[in-house]
PyMOL Python script that loads the backbone (N, CA, C, O; Angstrom):
from pymol import cmd

cmd.read_pdbstr("""\
ATOM      1  N   MET A   1      11.525   7.248 -17.582  1.00  0.00           N
ATOM      2  CA  MET A   1      10.660   7.114 -16.354  1.00  0.00           C
ATOM      3  C   MET A   1      10.286   6.016 -15.535  1.00  0.00           C
ATOM      4  O   MET A   1      10.026   4.939 -16.070  1.00  0.00           O
ATOM      5  N   GLN A   2      10.232   6.144 -14.393  1.00  0.00           N
ATOM      6  CA  GLN A   2       9.637   5.260 -13.767  1.00  0.00           C
ATOM      7  C   GLN A   2       8.268   4.826 -13.324  1.00  0.00           C
ATOM      8  O   GLN A   2       7.494   5.725 -12.993  1.00  0.00           O
ATOM      9  N   LYS A   3       7.835   3.518 -13.265  1.00  0.00           N
ATOM     10  CA  LYS A   3       6.648   2.946 -13.157  1.00  0.00           C
ATOM     11  C   LYS A   3       6.181   3.576 -11.578  1.00  0.00           C
ATOM     12  O   LYS A   3       6.930   3.565 -10.601  1.00  0.00           O
ATOM     13  N   LYS A   4       5.042   4.015 -11.586  1.00  0.00           N
ATOM     14  CA  LYS A   4       4.410   4.069 -10.244  1.00  0.00           C
ATOM     15  C   LYS A   4       3.830   2.313  -9.691  1.00  0.00           C
ATOM     16  O   LYS A   4       3.092   1.552 -10.317  1.00  0.00           O
ATOM     17  N   THR A   5       4.475   2.099  -8.351  1.00  0.00           N
ATOM     18  CA  THR A   5       4.015   0.872  -8.128  1.00  0.00           C
ATOM     19  C   THR A   5       2.716   0.986  -7.568  1.00  0.00           C
ATOM     20  O   THR A   5       2.370   1.901  -6.822  1.00  0.00           O
ATOM     21  N   THR A   6       1.864  -0.144  -8.014  1.00  0.00           N
ATOM     22  CA  THR A   6       0.747  -0.223  -7.782  1.00  0.00           C
ATOM     23  C   THR A   6       0.132  -0.900  -6.295  1.00  0.00           C
ATOM     24  O   THR A   6       0.887  -1.760  -5.842  1.00  0.00           O
ATOM     25  N   TYR A   7      -0.937  -0.681  -5.590  1.00  0.00           N
ATOM     26  CA  TYR A   7      -0.964  -1.546  -4.154  1.00  0.00           C
ATOM     27  C   TYR A   7      -0.918  -2.801  -4.461  1.00  0.00           C
ATOM     28  O   TYR A   7      -0.820  -3.339  -3.358  1.00  0.00           O
ATOM     29  N   GLU A   8      -0.926  -3.710  -5.331  1.00  0.00           N
ATOM     30  CA  GLU A   8      -1.671  -4.899  -5.630  1.00  0.00           C
ATOM     31  C   GLU A   8       0.108  -5.423  -5.718  1.00  0.00           C
ATOM     32  O   GLU A   8       0.673  -6.289  -5.051  1.00  0.00           O
ATOM     33  N   GLU A   9       0.514  -4.765  -6.511  1.00  0.00           N
ATOM     34  CA  GLU A   9       2.538  -4.898  -6.734  1.00  0.00           C
ATOM     35  C   GLU A   9       3.219  -5.060  -5.610  1.00  0.00           C
ATOM     36  O   GLU A   9       3.947  -5.998  -5.288  1.00  0.00           O
ATOM     37  N   ALA A  10       2.846  -3.751  -4.823  1.00  0.00           N
ATOM     38  CA  ALA A  10       3.513  -3.892  -3.283  1.00  0.00           C
ATOM     39  C   ALA A  10       3.066  -4.733  -2.466  1.00  0.00           C
ATOM     40  O   ALA A  10       3.931  -5.553  -2.159  1.00  0.00           O
ATOM     41  N   MET A  11       1.906  -4.923  -1.885  1.00  0.00           N
ATOM     42  CA  MET A  11       1.362  -6.392  -1.386  1.00  0.00           C
ATOM     43  C   MET A  11       2.186  -7.624  -1.791  1.00  0.00           C
ATOM     44  O   MET A  11       2.752  -8.326  -0.953  1.00  0.00           O
ATOM     45  N   SER A  12       2.232  -7.872  -3.209  1.00  0.00           N
ATOM     46  CA  SER A  12       2.878  -8.850  -3.530  1.00  0.00           C
ATOM     47  C   SER A  12       4.335  -9.193  -3.148  1.00  0.00           C
ATOM     48  O   SER A  12       4.829 -10.162  -2.572  1.00  0.00           O
ATOM     49  N   ARG A  13       4.884  -7.992  -3.701  1.00  0.00           N
ATOM     50  CA  ARG A  13       6.211  -7.999  -3.255  1.00  0.00           C
ATOM     51  C   ARG A  13       6.511  -8.139  -1.625  1.00  0.00           C
ATOM     52  O   ARG A  13       7.489  -8.759  -1.207  1.00  0.00           O
ATOM     53  N   LEU A  14       5.639  -7.549  -0.842  1.00  0.00           N
ATOM     54  CA  LEU A  14       5.870  -8.161   0.667  1.00  0.00           C
ATOM     55  C   LEU A  14       5.728  -9.338   1.010  1.00  0.00           C
ATOM     56  O   LEU A  14       6.477  -9.892   1.814  1.00  0.00           O
ATOM     57  N   GLU A  15       4.615  -9.956   0.373  1.00  0.00           N
ATOM     58  CA  GLU A  15       4.378 -11.306   0.864  1.00  0.00           C
ATOM     59  C   GLU A  15       5.525 -12.185   0.648  1.00  0.00           C
ATOM     60  O   GLU A  15       5.934 -12.980   1.494  1.00  0.00           O
ATOM     61  N   GLU A  16       6.302 -11.926  -1.138  1.00  0.00           N
ATOM     62  CA  GLU A  16       7.741 -12.484  -1.382  1.00  0.00           C
ATOM     63  C   GLU A  16       8.439 -12.303  -0.292  1.00  0.00           C
ATOM     64  O   GLU A  16       8.689 -13.337   0.328  1.00  0.00           O
ATOM     65  N   ILE A  17       8.908 -11.141   0.222  1.00  0.00           N
ATOM     66  CA  ILE A  17       9.753 -10.753   1.534  1.00  0.00           C
ATOM     67  C   ILE A  17       9.533 -11.663   2.663  1.00  0.00           C
ATOM     68  O   ILE A  17      10.351 -12.417   3.190  1.00  0.00           O
ATOM     69  N   VAL A  18       8.279 -11.471   2.955  1.00  0.00           N
ATOM     70  CA  VAL A  18       8.022 -12.750   4.265  1.00  0.00           C
ATOM     71  C   VAL A  18       8.208 -13.701   3.913  1.00  0.00           C
ATOM     72  O   VAL A  18       8.831 -14.417   4.697  1.00  0.00           O
ATOM     73  N   GLN A  19       7.891 -14.193   2.836  1.00  0.00           N
ATOM     74  CA  GLN A  19       8.230 -15.743   2.587  1.00  0.00           C
ATOM     75  C   GLN A  19       9.852 -15.866   2.564  1.00  0.00           C
ATOM     76  O   GLN A  19      10.451 -16.543   3.400  1.00  0.00           O
ATOM     77  N   SER A  20      10.300 -15.369   1.849  1.00  0.00           N
ATOM     78  CA  SER A  20      11.820 -15.299   2.017  1.00  0.00           C
ATOM     79  C   SER A  20      12.433 -15.391   3.360  1.00  0.00           C
ATOM     80  O   SER A  20      13.285 -16.229   3.655  1.00  0.00           O
ATOM     81  N   MET A  21      11.894 -14.363   4.275  1.00  0.00           N
ATOM     82  CA  MET A  21      12.352 -14.400   5.726  1.00  0.00           C
ATOM     83  C   MET A  21      11.875 -15.676   6.426  1.00  0.00           C
ATOM     84  O   MET A  21      12.583 -16.555   6.917  1.00  0.00           O
ATOM     85  N   GLU A  22      10.637 -15.613   6.380  1.00  0.00           N
ATOM     86  CA  GLU A  22      10.007 -16.870   7.111  1.00  0.00           C
ATOM     87  C   GLU A  22      10.817 -18.425   6.481  1.00  0.00           C
ATOM     88  O   GLU A  22      10.922 -19.308   7.332  1.00  0.00           O
ATOM     89  N   ASP A  23      11.328 -18.728   5.159  1.00  0.00           N
ATOM     90  CA  ASP A  23      12.074 -19.579   4.977  1.00  0.00           C
ATOM     91  C   ASP A  23      13.599 -19.513   5.575  1.00  0.00           C
ATOM     92  O   ASP A  23      14.204 -20.574   5.427  1.00  0.00           O
ATOM     93  N   GLY A  24      14.151 -18.728   6.060  1.00  0.00           N
ATOM     94  CA  GLY A  24      15.031 -18.595   6.783  1.00  0.00           C
ATOM     95  C   GLY A  24      16.514 -18.489   6.459  1.00  0.00           C
ATOM     96  O   GLY A  24      17.507 -18.503   7.187  1.00  0.00           O
ATOM     97  N   ASN A  25      16.313 -18.347   4.750  1.00  0.00           N
ATOM     98  CA  ASN A  25      17.668 -18.577   3.900  1.00  0.00           C
ATOM     99  C   ASN A  25      18.670 -17.489   3.816  1.00  0.00           C
ATOM    100  O   ASN A  25      19.768 -17.605   3.270  1.00  0.00           O
ATOM    101  N   LEU A  26      18.192 -16.370   4.424  1.00  0.00           N
ATOM    102  CA  LEU A  26      18.797 -15.440   4.220  1.00  0.00           C
ATOM    103  C   LEU A  26      20.157 -14.926   4.921  1.00  0.00           C
ATOM    104  O   LEU A  26      20.454 -15.091   6.105  1.00  0.00           O
ATOM    105  N   ASP A  27      20.877 -14.304   3.988  1.00  0.00           N
ATOM    106  CA  ASP A  27      22.314 -14.002   4.936  1.00  0.00           C
ATOM    107  C   ASP A  27      21.836 -12.172   5.495  1.00  0.00           C
ATOM    108  O   ASP A  27      21.056 -11.373   4.977  1.00  0.00           O
ATOM    109  N   LEU A  28      22.679 -12.064   6.687  1.00  0.00           N
ATOM    110  CA  LEU A  28      22.319 -10.585   7.025  1.00  0.00           C
ATOM    111  C   LEU A  28      22.091  -9.404   6.280  1.00  0.00           C
ATOM    112  O   LEU A  28      21.253  -8.548   6.564  1.00  0.00           O
ATOM    113  N   ASP A  29      23.049  -9.383   5.089  1.00  0.00           N
ATOM    114  CA  ASP A  29      22.656  -8.122   4.454  1.00  0.00           C
ATOM    115  C   ASP A  29      21.824  -7.941   3.923  1.00  0.00           C
ATOM    116  O   ASP A  29      21.145  -6.916   3.852  1.00  0.00           O
ATOM    117  N   THR A  30      21.638  -9.576   3.111  1.00  0.00           N
ATOM    118  CA  THR A  30      20.027  -9.309   2.563  1.00  0.00           C
ATOM    119  C   THR A  30      18.721  -9.485   3.135  1.00  0.00           C
ATOM    120  O   THR A  30      17.592  -9.530   2.648  1.00  0.00           O
ATOM    121  N   LEU A  31      19.138  -9.565   4.189  1.00  0.00           N
ATOM    122  CA  LEU A  31      17.834  -9.196   5.528  1.00  0.00           C
ATOM    123  C   LEU A  31      17.765  -8.095   5.727  1.00  0.00           C
ATOM    124  O   LEU A  31      16.585  -7.745   5.756  1.00  0.00           O
ATOM    125  N   THR A  32      18.614  -7.111   5.934  1.00  0.00           N
ATOM    126  CA  THR A  32      18.382  -5.836   6.203  1.00  0.00           C
ATOM    127  C   THR A  32      17.892  -4.984   4.762  1.00  0.00           C
ATOM    128  O   THR A  32      17.216  -3.956   4.808  1.00  0.00           O
ATOM    129  N   GLU A  33      18.333  -5.570   3.599  1.00  0.00           N
ATOM    130  CA  GLU A  33      18.244  -4.991   2.547  1.00  0.00           C
ATOM    131  C   GLU A  33      16.436  -5.177   2.722  1.00  0.00           C
ATOM    132  O   GLU A  33      15.697  -4.215   2.509  1.00  0.00           O
ATOM    133  N   GLN A  34      15.973  -6.347   3.074  1.00  0.00           N
ATOM    134  CA  GLN A  34      14.609  -6.664   2.793  1.00  0.00           C
ATOM    135  C   GLN A  34      14.053  -6.105   3.595  1.00  0.00           C
ATOM    136  O   GLN A  34      12.973  -5.637   3.235  1.00  0.00           O
ATOM    137  N   LEU A  35      14.456  -5.879   4.974  1.00  0.00           N
ATOM    138  CA  LEU A  35      13.553  -5.083   5.973  1.00  0.00           C
ATOM    139  C   LEU A  35      13.529  -3.611   5.512  1.00  0.00           C
ATOM    140  O   LEU A  35      12.859  -2.765   6.105  1.00  0.00           O
ATOM    141  N   ARG A  36      14.246  -3.354   4.490  1.00  0.00           N
ATOM    142  CA  ARG A  36      14.360  -1.798   4.440  1.00  0.00           C
ATOM    143  C   ARG A  36      13.284  -1.555   3.443  1.00  0.00           C
ATOM    144  O   ARG A  36      12.364  -0.746   3.564  1.00  0.00           O
ATOM    145  N   GLU A  37      13.517  -2.378   2.411  1.00  0.00           N
ATOM    146  CA  GLU A  37      12.145  -2.392   0.954  1.00  0.00           C
ATOM    147  C   GLU A  37      10.704  -2.666   1.518  1.00  0.00           C
ATOM    148  O   GLU A  37       9.713  -2.168   0.985  1.00  0.00           O
ATOM    149  N   ALA A  38      10.624  -3.575   2.751  1.00  0.00           N
ATOM    150  CA  ALA A  38       9.356  -3.860   3.107  1.00  0.00           C
ATOM    151  C   ALA A  38       9.163  -2.455   4.031  1.00  0.00           C
ATOM    152  O   ALA A  38       8.071  -1.932   3.804  1.00  0.00           O
ATOM    153  N   LYS A  39       9.774  -1.918   4.766  1.00  0.00           N
ATOM    154  CA  LYS A  39       9.485  -0.472   5.364  1.00  0.00           C
ATOM    155  C   LYS A  39       8.584   0.457   4.315  1.00  0.00           C
ATOM    156  O   LYS A  39       7.398   0.648   4.583  1.00  0.00           O
ATOM    157  N   GLY A  40       9.126   0.983   3.212  1.00  0.00           N
ATOM    158  CA  GLY A  40       9.145   1.632   2.042  1.00  0.00           C
ATOM    159  C   GLY A  40       7.820   1.014   1.468  1.00  0.00           C
ATOM    160  O   GLY A  40       6.946   1.854   1.254  1.00  0.00           O
ATOM    161  N   LEU A  41       7.492  -0.312   1.172  1.00  0.00           N
ATOM    162  CA  LEU A  41       6.448  -0.992   0.720  1.00  0.00           C
ATOM    163  C   LEU A  41       5.353  -0.505   1.934  1.00  0.00           C
ATOM    164  O   LEU A  41       4.474   0.287   1.599  1.00  0.00           O
ATOM    165  N   ILE A  42       5.399  -0.896   3.092  1.00  0.00           N
ATOM    166  CA  ILE A  42       4.326  -0.927   3.854  1.00  0.00           C
ATOM    167  C   ILE A  42       4.091   0.761   4.203  1.00  0.00           C
ATOM    168  O   ILE A  42       2.976   1.006   4.664  1.00  0.00           O
ATOM    169  N   LYS A  43       4.918   1.820   4.052  1.00  0.00           N
ATOM    170  CA  LYS A  43       4.555   3.070   3.930  1.00  0.00           C
ATOM    171  C   LYS A  43       3.928   3.287   2.601  1.00  0.00           C
ATOM    172  O   LYS A  43       3.105   4.197   2.494  1.00  0.00           O
ATOM    173  N   LEU A  44       4.191   2.639   1.704  1.00  0.00           N
ATOM    174  CA  LEU A  44       3.770   3.601  -0.044  1.00  0.00           C
ATOM    175  C   LEU A  44       2.365   2.804   0.420  1.00  0.00           C
ATOM    176  O   LEU A  44       1.511   3.689   0.471  1.00  0.00           O
ATOM    177  N   CYS A  45       1.755   1.519   0.779  1.00  0.00           N
ATOM    178  CA  CYS A  45       0.698   0.683   0.873  1.00  0.00           C
ATOM    179  C   CYS A  45      -0.437   1.637   1.737  1.00  0.00           C
ATOM    180  O   CYS A  45      -1.577   1.969   1.412  1.00  0.00           O
ATOM    181  N   LYS A  46       0.361   1.938   2.983  1.00  0.00           N
ATOM    182  CA  LYS A  46      -0.561   2.955   3.724  1.00  0.00           C
ATOM    183  C   LYS A  46      -0.886   4.053   3.466  1.00  0.00           C
ATOM    184  O   LYS A  46      -1.922   4.534   3.925  1.00  0.00           O
ATOM    185  N   ASP A  47       0.151   4.890   2.447  1.00  0.00           N
ATOM    186  CA  ASP A  47      -0.124   5.928   2.095  1.00  0.00           C
ATOM    187  C   ASP A  47      -1.497   6.013   1.171  1.00  0.00           C
ATOM    188  O   ASP A  47      -2.410   6.832   1.277  1.00  0.00           O
ATOM    189  N   LYS A  48      -1.343   4.722   0.062  1.00  0.00           N
ATOM    190  CA  LYS A  48      -2.470   4.494  -0.884  1.00  0.00           C
ATOM    191  C   LYS A  48      -3.971   4.146  -0.643  1.00  0.00           C
ATOM    192  O   LYS A  48      -4.966   4.196  -1.366  1.00  0.00           O
ATOM    193  N   LEU A  49      -3.664   3.627   1.172  1.00  0.00           N
ATOM    194  CA  LEU A  49      -5.043   3.122   1.802  1.00  0.00           C
ATOM    195  C   LEU A  49      -5.478   4.587   2.225  1.00  0.00           C
ATOM    196  O   LEU A  49      -6.572   5.007   1.847  1.00  0.00           O
ATOM    197  N   THR A  50      -4.645   5.367   2.999  1.00  0.00           N
ATOM    198  CA  THR A  50      -5.362   6.654   3.373  1.00  0.00           C
ATOM    199  C   THR A  50      -6.064   7.179   2.369  1.00  0.00           C
ATOM    200  O   THR A  50      -7.292   7.259   2.378  1.00  0.00           O
ATOM    201  N   LYS A  51      -4.995   7.740   1.031  1.00  0.00           N
ATOM    202  CA  LYS A  51      -5.480   8.451   0.212  1.00  0.00           C
ATOM    203  C   LYS A  51      -6.965   8.077  -0.624  1.00  0.00           C
ATOM    204  O   LYS A  51      -7.868   8.777  -1.082  1.00  0.00           O
ATOM    205  N   THR A  52      -6.767   6.944  -0.577  1.00  0.00           N
ATOM    206  CA  THR A  52      -8.448   6.153  -1.587  1.00  0.00           C
ATOM    207  C   THR A  52      -9.525   5.785  -0.104  1.00  0.00           C
ATOM    208  O   THR A  52     -10.676   5.395  -0.302  1.00  0.00           O
ATOM    209  N   ASP A  53      -9.038   5.946   1.189  1.00  0.00           N
ATOM    210  CA  ASP A  53     -10.151   6.163   1.920  1.00  0.00           C
ATOM    211  C   ASP A  53     -10.578   7.558   2.330  1.00  0.00           C
ATOM    212  O   ASP A  53     -11.515   7.680   3.118  1.00  0.00           O
ATOM    213  N   ALA A  54      -9.782   8.900   1.716  1.00  0.00           N
ATOM    214  CA  ALA A  54      -9.860  10.137   1.956  1.00  0.00           C
ATOM    215  C   ALA A  54     -10.921  10.561   0.584  1.00  0.00           C
ATOM    216  O   ALA A  54     -11.877  11.333   0.666  1.00  0.00           O
ATOM    217  N   GLU A  55     -10.410   9.742  -0.822  1.00  0.00           N
ATOM    218  CA  GLU A  55     -11.064  10.039  -1.892  1.00  0.00           C
ATOM    219  C   GLU A  55     -12.778   9.388  -1.596  1.00  0.00           C
ATOM    220  O   GLU A  55     -13.887   9.921  -1.631  1.00  0.00           O
ATOM    221  N   ILE A  56     -12.373   8.211  -1.350  1.00  0.00           N
ATOM    222  CA  ILE A  56     -14.282   7.357  -1.250  1.00  0.00           C
ATOM    223  C   ILE A  56     -15.215   8.420  -0.209  1.00  0.00           C
ATOM    224  O   ILE A  56     -16.289   8.843  -0.637  1.00  0.00           O
ATOM    225  N   ASN A  57     -14.734   8.816   1.171  1.00  0.00           N
ATOM    226  CA  ASN A  57     -15.013   9.861   1.866  1.00  0.00           C
ATOM    227  C   ASN A  57     -16.011  10.884   1.223  1.00  0.00           C
ATOM    228  O   ASN A  57     -17.213  11.026   1.450  1.00  0.00           O
ATOM    229  N   GLU A  58     -15.118  11.614   0.283  1.00  0.00           N
ATOM    230  CA  GLU A  58     -14.762  12.976  -0.875  1.00  0.00           C
ATOM    231  C   GLU A  58     -16.304  12.461  -1.406  1.00  0.00           C
ATOM    232  O   GLU A  58     -17.413  12.807  -0.999  1.00  0.00           O
ATOM    233  N   ILE A  59     -15.935  11.522  -2.449  1.00  0.00           N
ATOM    234  CA  ILE A  59     -17.268  10.861  -2.960  1.00  0.00           C
ATOM    235  C   ILE A  59     -18.583  10.787  -2.324  1.00  0.00           C
ATOM    236  O   ILE A  59     -19.568  11.199  -2.937  1.00  0.00           O
ATOM    237  N   LEU A  60     -18.696  10.242  -1.010  1.00  0.00           N
ATOM    238  CA  LEU A  60     -19.541   9.757  -0.642  1.00  0.00           C
ATOM    239  C   LEU A  60     -20.796  11.337   0.211  1.00  0.00           C
ATOM    240  O   LEU A  60     -21.991  11.555   0.414  1.00  0.00           O
ATOM    241  N   LYS A  61     -19.636  11.912   0.385  1.00  0.00           N
ATOM    242  CA  LYS A  61     -19.587  13.577   0.696  1.00  0.00           C
ATOM    243  C   LYS A  61     -21.043  13.974  -0.333  1.00  0.00           C
ATOM    244  O   LYS A  61     -22.260  14.056  -0.164  1.00  0.00           O
ATOM    245  N   ASP A  62     -20.043  14.151  -1.475  1.00  0.00           N
ATOM    246  CA  ASP A  62     -20.644  14.795  -2.511  1.00  0.00           C
ATOM    247  C   ASP A  62     -22.114  14.107  -2.753  1.00  0.00           C
ATOM    248  O   ASP A  62     -23.081  14.868  -2.757  1.00  0.00           O
ATOM    249  N   ASP A  63     -22.276  13.047  -2.907  1.00  0.00           N
ATOM    250  CA  ASP A  63     -23.213  12.311  -3.324  1.00  0.00           C
ATOM    251  C   ASP A  63     -24.277  12.575  -2.281  1.00  0.00           C
ATOM    252  O   ASP A  63     -25.323  13.151  -2.579  1.00  0.00           O
ATOM    253  N   SER A  64     -24.003  12.145  -1.038  1.00  0.00           N
ATOM    254  CA  SER A  64     -24.981  12.720   0.078  1.00  0.00           C
ATOM    255  C   SER A  64     -25.557  14.063   0.074  1.00  0.00           C
ATOM    256  O   SER A  64     -26.762  14.300   0.154  1.00  0.00           O
ATOM    257  N   ALA A  65     -24.491  15.049  -0.038  1.00  0.00           N
ATOM    258  CA  ALA A  65     -24.954  16.451  -0.490  1.00  0.00           C
ATOM    259  C   ALA A  65     -26.097  16.764  -1.305  1.00  0.00           C
ATOM    260  O   ALA A  65     -27.102  17.461  -1.164  1.00  0.00           O
ATOM    261  N   SER A  66     -25.500  15.837  -2.432  1.00  0.00           N
ATOM    262  CA  SER A  66     -26.582  16.249  -3.513  1.00  0.00           C
ATOM    263  C   SER A  66     -27.976  15.697  -3.890  1.00  0.00           C
ATOM    264  O   SER A  66     -28.735  16.243  -4.691  1.00  0.00           O
ATOM    265  N   SER A  67     -28.209  14.614  -3.258  1.00  0.00           N
ATOM    266  CA  SER A  67     -28.977  13.886  -2.677  1.00  0.00           C
ATOM    267  C   SER A  67     -29.929  14.780  -1.560  1.00  0.00           C
ATOM    268  O   SER A  67     -31.146  14.697  -1.720  1.00  0.00           O
ATOM    269  N   SER A  68     -29.530  15.445  -0.681  1.00  0.00           N
ATOM    270  CA  SER A  68     -29.873  16.108   0.425  1.00  0.00           C
ATOM    271  C   SER A  68     -30.388  17.828  -0.583  1.00  0.00           C
ATOM    272  O   SER A  68     -31.040  18.699  -0.006  1.00  0.00           O
ATOM    273  N   GLN A  69     -30.103  17.924  -1.514  1.00  0.00           N
ATOM    274  CA  GLN A  69     -30.085  19.675  -2.275  1.00  0.00           C
ATOM    275  C   GLN A  69     -31.895  18.738  -3.351  1.00  0.00           C
ATOM    276  O   GLN A  69     -32.963  19.285  -3.627  1.00  0.00           O
ATOM    277  N   ASN A  70     -31.497  17.461  -3.598  1.00  0.00           N
ATOM    278  CA  ASN A  70     -32.565  17.029  -4.473  1.00  0.00           C
ATOM    279  C   ASN A  70     -33.832  16.634  -3.935  1.00  0.00           C
ATOM    280  O   ASN A  70     -34.765  16.220  -4.623  1.00  0.00           O
ATOM    281  N   ALA A  71     -33.850  16.796  -2.469  1.00  0.00           N
ATOM    282  CA  ALA A  71     -35.063  15.927  -1.922  1.00  0.00           C
ATOM    283  C   ALA A  71     -36.115  17.444  -1.499  1.00  0.00           C
ATOM    284  O   ALA A  71     -37.235  17.302  -1.008  1.00  0.00           O
TER     285      ALA A  71
END
""", "prot")
cmd.dss("prot")
cmd.show_as("cartoon", "prot")
cmd.util.cbc("prot")
cmd.orient("prot")
């Protein structure tokens, strides 16, 4: 079974990819491969941020609703 990548792991890997690209020592095939990987990691991070934002808003909405009912 494959372990799910955390947001922090994805960001760390993206930083590594950017650094290797900035160093300019990649051949064309490796560059293309790393760009594909980076694209997937960016999507993963965006999805995790979107999901977390929705969860936070739901928690805050629930907290706000229960505070209003208790007043």
